[in-house]
N, C-alpha and C positions, 0 to 999 in steps of 0.2 A: 627521581626526575623533576626541572624544574621549568619554570613553566615555558618556559621562547619552547624546551625541545620536546614540548604535550603541543605549541598552537602550531611549529610545525609539521609534527606528524602530523594532529590533523589537517592541515593545508593541504599536504602529501595526498595521503590520503584521502581531499576531496577531487582535486582535482584527476588521482586517477580512475574514480571514481567516472566522473564528466568522460574523460578518455571513452571507457568503456560502451559508457550509456551512449554515446556517439555512434562509436565503432555495429552495438547492434544492429540501428533501423540498416546501417550502409551493408552487412551481409545478409540479416532479411532480404531487402534488394537485388545484391548476389546471390542467391540461393543457397548460402557456408552455411547448413544447420550446423554441424561440426562447429563448428567457429563463432558461429553465433548462444551455441548451449557454455560450454568457454569460455564466450565472454558475460555471457549469464551466472557463475561463478562464479566468475572476477570478481564485478557489480552487486555479488550476495559478500566475498570476505570482504570487501571494503567496503562494506557496507557496516557490517560486525565493525570494523573494526573505529571507524567514524563513530562509529558507539563508544563501543571504551574507550578513544583517546577525550571524548565530552563525558563520559560520566567522572573521567581522571583528569579534566578541567577542572568541571564544574564542585566535585572532590577536590582540593588539590589539599595535600597535608604535606609536612615538608618534609622528607625518611632526612635522617644519620645524620642533622645539622646542629638539635639541639640537646646531642647523650652526651653525659656522662658518668664520666670510670669511676667507676666503684672495683675500691679492689679487695676482698674475699676475706 
């Protein structure tokens, strides 16, 4: 993956995390505990993916670009 794709995925996961964190207080106010737990699970998944993409962004390695063909 190139740096542009990693940055786009990181930004997408950050936006989804912010949306989940905005929905959680609203569902708590309306006393929808099941939806609150589901949104908390989605937020945890987004945090995991943010950590994953952030690690790939920090330790970027170009893959499949500098491979040389070695015949047997």
